[in-house]
matplotlib code that plots the C-alpha trace (Angstrom):
import matplotlib.pyplot as plt

x = [-153.2, -154.3, -154.1, -152.6, -155.1, -158.0, -155.6, -154.7, -157.1, -156.5, -154.2, -150.4, -151.0, -150.6, -148.1, -146.8, -144.3, -143.9, -141.4, -140.1, -140.1, -144.0, -144.5, -148.2, -149.1, -147.6, -149.0, -147.1, -144.7, -145.8, -147.2, -150.6, -152.0, -152.4, -155.7, -155.5, -157.7, -159.5, -161.5, -164.3, -164.2, -162.2, -164.6, -165.3, -168.8, -169.5, -169.6, -171.9, -172.0, -175.3, -175.9, -174.7, -172.5, -168.6, -167.6, -164.1, -162.4, -161.9, -157.8, -155.2, -151.4, -149.0, -145.2, -142.4, -138.6, -137.6, -135.3, -135.2, -132.7, -130.2, -130.2, -131.2, -133.9, -138.1, -140.2, -143.7, -146.2, -147.5, -145.5, -143.4, -142.3, -143.2, -145.7, -144.4, -142.6, -138.6, -136.5, -134.7, -132.2, -129.3, -127.2, -125.3, -127.0, -124.8, -124.4, -124.6, -124.8, -123.6, -125.1, -126.7, -128.3, -127.9, -127.4, -130.4, -130.6, -133.8, -136.7, -139.7, -143.3, -146.1, -149.9, -151.2, -151.6, -149.7, -149.2, -146.4, -144.1, -143.7, -140.2, -140.1, -136.9, -135.4, -139.2, -141.2, -144.9, -147.3, -151.0, -150.7, -153.7, -153.6, -155.3, -155.3, -156.5, -158.8, -157.6, -155.9, -152.8, -151.5, -147.3, -144.3, -141.2, -137.2, -135.5, -132.2, -133.5, -137.8, -137.8, -141.3, -141.5, -145.7, -148.5, -152.2, -154.6, -158.7, -160.8, -161.5, -163.1, -161.9, -162.5, -159.7, -159.8, -156.3, -154.8, -156.3, -154.4, -153.0, -152.6, -150.0, -149.2, -149.2, -146.8, -146.6, -144.3, -147.2, -149.3, -149.5, -153.2, -153.6, -156.7, -157.6, -159.4, -162.6, -161.9, -162.0, -159.1, -156.7, -154.5, -151.9, -148.8, -146.2, -143.7, -145.4, -148.3, -151.1, -154.5, -155.0, -158.2, -160.4, -163.3, -164.7, -165.7, -168.3, -170.3, -169.8, -170.0, -171.9, -169.0, -169.0, -166.3, -164.3, -163.8, -160.7, -161.0, -159.8, -156.6, -157.0, -153.9, -154.5, -152.9, -151.2, -151.2, -149.6, -151.6, -154.7, -155.8, -157.5, -159.5, -161.7, -165.3, -167.1, -170.4, -172.7, -169.6, -167.0, -163.4, -162.8, -160.3, -159.4, -157.1, -154.5, -154.9, -157.7, -159.9, -162.5, -163.4, -162.5, -164.8, -167.0, -167.4, -170.8, -171.4, -174.7, -173.9, -173.0, -170.0, -167.9, -164.8, -161.9, -158.6, -157.1, -155.3, -156.0, -153.5, -153.0, -152.4, -151.7, -152.4, -152.6, -151.8, -155.2, -154.5, -156.8, -157.5, -158.0, -159.4, -160.6, -163.7, -166.0, -167.5, -165.0, -162.9, -162.7, -161.2, -161.9, -160.8, -158.3, -159.7, -163.3, -163.7, -166.1, -166.2, -164.2, -164.4, -165.6, -165.5, -166.9, -164.3, -162.0, -163.6, -162.6, -165.3, -163.6, -161.3, -159.7, -156.0, -153.7, -153.7, -153.8, -150.2, -149.9, -147.5, -146.8, -149.2, -152.5, -152.2, -152.8, -152.0, -154.7, -153.7, -155.5, -156.0, -159.0, -158.7, -158.6, -155.3, -154.7, -155.6, -153.8, -155.9, -155.4, -157.1, -158.6, -159.6, -162.3, -163.7, -162.8, -164.5, -163.0, -163.0, -160.9, -159.8, -158.6, -155.6, -155.5, -156.1, -153.6, -154.8, -153.7, -151.3, -149.7, -149.9, -152.2, -151.4, -153.2, -152.0, -148.6, -148.9, -147.0, -143.7, -143.0, -139.3, -137.3, -140.2, -140.8, -143.5, -142.3, -144.6, -145.7, -147.7, -150.5, -148.1, -145.3, -143.2, -141.5, -142.5, -141.1, -143.6, -143.1, -145.4, -147.2, -147.9, -145.0, -143.5, -140.0, -138.7, -139.9, -138.1, -138.9, -140.4, -137.0, -137.9, -141.6, -142.8, -145.9, -147.9, -144.8, -143.7, -141.3, -139.4, -136.7, -133.4, -130.3, -131.1, -131.8, -134.9, -135.8, -138.4, -139.2, -141.3, -144.3, -141.7, -139.8, -136.7, -135.1, -133.9, -131.8, -132.7, -130.8, -133.0, -132.7, -135.1, -131.8, -133.1, -133.3, -130.2, -130.4, -127.6, -128.6, -130.9, -131.5, -134.0, -134.8, -138.1, -140.0, -143.2, -145.5, -147.0, -144.2, -146.7, -146.2, -145.2, -141.4, -139.9, -136.4, -134.7, -131.3, -130.0, -132.4, -134.9, -138.0, -139.8, -142.5, -144.4, -147.8, -146.1, -142.8, -140.9, -137.2, -135.1, -131.9, -128.8, -128.5, -126.3, -123.1, -121.3]
y = [196.1, 192.3, 190.2, 190.1, 193.0, 192.3, 191.4, 195.4, 195.7, 193.6, 195.5, 195.8, 194.3, 190.8, 187.8, 184.4, 182.3, 178.5, 176.1, 173.3, 170.5, 171.3, 170.2, 169.8, 173.1, 174.3, 174.0, 171.8, 174.6, 176.4, 173.3, 174.5, 175.3, 179.1, 180.0, 183.4, 186.0, 188.6, 192.1, 190.4, 186.8, 186.5, 188.8, 187.2, 187.3, 189.5, 187.9, 189.8, 188.9, 188.7, 188.4, 190.6, 188.2, 188.0, 184.7, 183.5, 181.4, 177.6, 178.1, 175.9, 177.2, 174.6, 175.5, 174.1, 174.4, 177.3, 179.8, 183.5, 185.3, 187.5, 190.3, 194.5, 196.1, 195.9, 196.2, 195.9, 196.3, 198.3, 200.3, 199.9, 201.7, 204.9, 204.1, 205.4, 201.8, 204.4, 201.8, 203.3, 200.6, 201.1, 198.1, 199.5, 198.3, 197.1, 199.8, 197.1, 193.5, 190.8, 190.0, 187.2, 189.5, 189.5, 186.0, 184.1, 183.4, 181.1, 180.4, 178.8, 178.0, 179.9, 179.6, 181.1, 184.8, 188.4, 188.6, 190.9, 189.9, 192.0, 191.6, 192.2, 190.6, 188.0, 186.8, 187.1, 187.2, 186.8, 185.8, 183.0, 180.8, 176.5, 175.5, 172.0, 171.8, 175.2, 177.5, 180.3, 180.6, 183.5, 182.5, 183.1, 181.7, 182.6, 185.6, 183.2, 180.6, 180.6, 177.9, 178.2, 179.0, 178.9, 179.1, 180.0, 178.5, 177.9, 177.0, 179.0, 178.3, 180.4, 180.0, 180.6, 184.0, 185.4, 184.2, 184.1, 186.4, 189.9, 191.9, 192.5, 191.5, 194.6, 193.7, 195.4, 195.2, 193.1, 191.8, 190.8, 191.6, 189.9, 190.0, 187.1, 186.9, 187.4, 189.7, 187.6, 189.7, 187.5, 189.3, 186.9, 187.1, 188.1, 185.9, 182.9, 182.7, 182.4, 184.2, 187.3, 187.9, 187.7, 189.6, 188.7, 191.8, 190.7, 189.0, 191.9, 194.6, 193.3, 194.2, 193.3, 191.2, 193.2, 191.5, 189.2, 189.6, 191.5, 193.6, 196.0, 196.2, 196.4, 199.9, 199.3, 203.3, 203.1, 200.3, 200.3, 198.3, 201.1, 199.2, 199.9, 197.4, 200.4, 197.4, 199.3, 201.5, 203.2, 202.5, 201.1, 201.2, 198.4, 197.7, 195.6, 193.4, 193.1, 193.0, 195.3, 198.2, 201.7, 203.7, 203.3, 205.4, 205.7, 205.2, 206.9, 206.8, 203.5, 203.2, 199.8, 198.2, 199.0, 197.0, 200.6, 200.7, 203.2, 206.2, 208.4, 212.1, 214.9, 218.4, 221.6, 219.6, 217.1, 213.6, 211.5, 208.6, 208.8, 206.0, 206.2, 204.1, 203.2, 205.9, 208.9, 209.6, 210.1, 211.5, 210.1, 211.2, 209.6, 210.7, 209.5, 208.3, 211.1, 212.5, 215.3, 215.3, 213.7, 214.2, 212.0, 214.0, 210.9, 207.2, 204.8, 203.3, 200.1, 199.2, 200.9, 200.3, 202.4, 204.4, 207.9, 209.7, 212.8, 215.5, 217.6, 220.8, 219.0, 217.9, 214.4, 213.4, 210.4, 208.1, 205.1, 203.0, 202.3, 206.2, 207.5, 209.2, 211.6, 214.3, 216.1, 218.1, 220.6, 220.3, 223.3, 223.9, 227.1, 227.4, 224.5, 222.4, 221.2, 220.5, 219.0, 221.3, 220.1, 221.6, 219.5, 216.8, 214.5, 212.4, 208.9, 209.9, 211.8, 209.8, 207.1, 203.9, 201.1, 199.0, 200.0, 203.2, 206.0, 207.5, 210.9, 211.7, 215.0, 216.9, 214.8, 211.6, 208.4, 206.0, 203.6, 204.7, 202.1, 201.9, 200.5, 203.0, 204.5, 208.2, 211.3, 214.1, 217.3, 218.5, 220.7, 217.7, 218.0, 215.5, 215.7, 212.6, 208.9, 205.9, 205.2, 202.2, 199.8, 200.1, 199.0, 197.8, 196.5, 196.3, 195.4, 196.9, 199.2, 200.8, 203.0, 202.2, 204.5, 206.7, 203.5, 202.3, 198.6, 197.6, 194.3, 193.8, 191.6, 188.3, 188.8, 191.1, 193.4, 196.7, 198.8, 202.8, 205.8, 208.2, 211.3, 213.9, 214.5, 211.2, 207.5, 205.9, 201.9, 200.6, 196.7, 194.3, 190.9, 188.2, 187.0, 185.5, 183.2, 184.7, 185.1, 188.1, 189.2, 192.2, 191.7, 193.9, 193.9, 194.2, 194.7, 194.8, 193.9, 193.8, 191.3, 191.8, 189.7, 189.4, 187.3, 186.3, 184.6, 181.2, 181.5, 183.9, 184.8, 186.5, 188.3, 188.9, 193.0, 194.3, 195.5, 192.8]
z = [-75.1, -82.9, -86.0, -89.5, -90.1, -87.6, -84.8, -85.3, -83.0, -80.3, -77.7, -77.5, -74.4, -73.5, -71.6, -71.4, -70.9, -69.6, -68.9, -71.2, -68.7, -68.5, -72.2, -71.8, -71.0, -74.2, -78.3, -80.2, -81.5, -84.4, -86.3, -85.4, -88.6, -88.9, -90.9, -92.7, -90.9, -92.2, -90.7, -89.0, -89.7, -86.0, -84.2, -80.6, -79.6, -77.2, -73.4, -71.0, -67.1, -65.2, -61.4, -58.5, -56.8, -57.7, -58.3, -57.2, -60.0, -58.5, -58.7, -58.0, -56.5, -58.5, -57.5, -59.2, -59.3, -60.8, -58.9, -59.0, -60.7, -58.6, -61.0, -60.7, -61.9, -62.2, -65.3, -63.1, -65.7, -68.8, -70.4, -67.6, -63.8, -65.2, -67.4, -70.4, -71.9, -71.4, -68.7, -65.8, -66.4, -64.4, -65.9, -69.3, -71.9, -75.7, -78.4, -81.3, -81.6, -83.9, -87.0, -85.2, -82.5, -78.9, -77.2, -76.2, -72.7, -73.1, -75.5, -74.5, -75.5, -75.0, -75.5, -78.3, -77.7, -77.3, -74.1, -72.1, -69.6, -66.3, -64.2, -60.2, -58.5, -60.5, -62.0, -64.7, -64.8, -67.0, -67.9, -70.2, -71.2, -71.8, -74.9, -73.3, -70.5, -71.3, -68.2, -67.8, -66.0, -63.9, -64.5, -62.8, -64.2, -63.2, -65.4, -65.2, -67.1, -68.1, -65.3, -63.7, -59.8, -59.7, -61.6, -60.7, -62.9, -63.1, -65.4, -68.4, -71.8, -74.3, -78.1, -79.9, -81.6, -83.3, -79.5, -75.9, -73.4, -74.1, -71.1, -69.0, -65.3, -62.6, -59.8, -56.4, -53.2, -51.7, -54.7, -58.0, -60.2, -64.0, -66.2, -68.1, -71.7, -70.0, -67.5, -64.7, -62.6, -60.1, -57.6, -56.2, -53.2, -55.8, -54.3, -52.9, -55.3, -53.0, -53.3, -52.1, -53.9, -57.6, -59.4, -62.3, -63.6, -66.4, -63.3, -60.8, -63.0, -66.0, -68.0, -71.9, -73.3, -75.7, -79.7, -79.4, -75.8, -72.8, -73.5, -70.4, -68.4, -64.8, -63.3, -59.8, -58.0, -54.8, -53.0, -55.4, -58.2, -60.6, -63.2, -65.5, -65.8, -67.9, -67.1, -64.8, -63.3, -65.6, -63.1, -60.0, -57.4, -54.8, -52.0, -53.5, -50.3, -49.5, -52.3, -50.9, -53.5, -52.0, -54.8, -57.8, -60.6, -62.8, -65.3, -67.1, -70.6, -70.9, -72.5, -72.5, -71.9, -74.5, -75.1, -73.9, -70.6, -67.6, -67.6, -64.5, -64.8, -62.5, -64.0, -61.6, -58.3, -59.2, -59.6, -62.4, -64.8, -68.1, -69.9, -73.9, -74.0, -76.4, -77.3, -75.7, -72.8, -69.4, -66.6, -62.9, -59.5, -58.3, -54.8, -54.8, -58.4, -59.4, -63.2, -63.6, -67.6, -70.3, -74.3, -76.8, -79.4, -79.7, -80.0, -82.4, -84.7, -84.4, -82.1, -79.5, -78.6, -77.8, -74.4, -73.8, -73.9, -71.5, -72.8, -70.2, -68.6, -68.9, -72.6, -73.9, -76.8, -78.3, -81.6, -83.1, -86.1, -88.4, -90.5, -86.9, -87.0, -83.8, -82.0, -79.5, -76.6, -73.9, -70.3, -69.2, -65.3, -64.8, -61.7, -60.3, -64.0, -66.5, -70.5, -72.8, -75.7, -79.1, -80.5, -83.8, -85.5, -87.7, -90.4, -90.6, -93.2, -91.0, -87.6, -85.9, -83.9, -84.3, -81.3, -79.4, -77.1, -78.7, -76.3, -75.6, -75.5, -74.8, -76.1, -79.1, -80.4, -80.9, -82.9, -85.3, -88.2, -89.9, -92.9, -89.9, -90.5, -87.0, -86.9, -85.2, -84.4, -82.4, -80.3, -83.0, -85.0, -87.6, -88.9, -88.0, -89.6, -90.7, -90.8, -94.7, -96.6, -95.8, -92.0, -91.5, -88.0, -88.4, -85.4, -83.0, -80.0, -78.9, -75.9, -74.9, -73.0, -72.5, -75.6, -77.4, -79.1, -79.5, -82.1, -82.7, -86.3, -87.0, -88.2, -85.0, -86.3, -83.4, -84.2, -82.0, -83.2, -82.0, -80.0, -81.6, -83.7, -86.1, -88.0, -88.1, -87.6, -87.2, -85.0, -85.4, -86.6, -85.7, -86.7, -83.3, -83.2, -85.8, -85.6, -86.9, -84.8, -82.1, -81.1, -76.9, -74.9, -74.0, -70.7, -69.9, -66.5, -65.3, -68.6, -70.0, -72.7, -73.2, -76.2, -77.6, -81.0, -81.1, -80.4, -78.7, -75.8, -75.5, -72.9, -74.9, -73.0, -74.0, -71.6, -72.8, -71.2]

ax = plt.figure().add_subplot(projection="3d")
ax.plot(x, y, z, "-o")
ax.set_aspect("equal")
plt.show()
């Protein structure tokens, strides 16, 4: 999937939530002191696994009294059902709000972090961290009221490093997958919470845990889970039900894991997975994991967070912070061989994206630039409009539903804006979270919008009713 400055190195990604009745799980609100964080001062020491045996985390399933909501729709993972941050929501959504904002249906404390939620069959899923018990927690809550249905937890010591959990779970009909801060993968039954399989990427594949912990969100594609350990192997496909590794991609250049997530792409009938690793970008065959192409032309010195954005016809748009700017590239195929050709680059002053992956909508690219402004670009990289100094969103998330953008700024102010290349037009605005650092990706289903800051998660009724 961040830091006032340093957390910009965190992924936009991330999970959270919990139940008020389980007070022992929670931080003591925002009373926990927050210290200033400067670049490099909260950098987590890299952790490398050793040995070849998979370590099954000694987890425990705890059942609670929460009941799933009877609401339609789903947001089953990072960037939604189509991996594009655009909601297919059929529930009519409000076109404006009163000054107080949308109705808050529930608000709960969560473990310190930026982990975003997934929504499926009236349930909210998140990867949380319990500071008091020193344990990762894969949680399932009711979308109706935030009460916990179950949680799967296992001991895991994680030092405070501007938050712990920051990944978004992926949910399918028969399995649900989440990645913990230190690259422990947990796969459960999405209804009962019973264990299907677990995998320790650092132990099994010598994955180096990224600074500020794992931000990669798992990708479910059909019956497979796609992960990028970027250790002894670059990428793997795992059977979602059994945990059997179906194929592995070699990693001859020893590229390492970043905070970016794997993106699916189909080009001229060839399905592949694209990943921004530590020293370049790779395209991998979805059939057998073979490397189809690679390039060192896109890498970010400090932290690679946004995922590649497919923009059609084999074009890929890359963006990042720390003076990386942006790059548009075209995939080419000649005699069965693939290569990536650079079409243009943009300087940071034109566009870049420190944390949040941009959105493609009606042949325009929308995203937040490092100066905090929301930007509309055409596919040639020209600025169509910018939101202006009065409308800055920092490192906050954004998504699109029914022709309108939902944008959350650092301090928890939620804006509704018209999705149009004509101009940036705010339709509504309201302070919905206390902050700080409201960076976790949003989720929307059944007219319910899930948002979070570092310490709390809220469910808002954004339906038009």
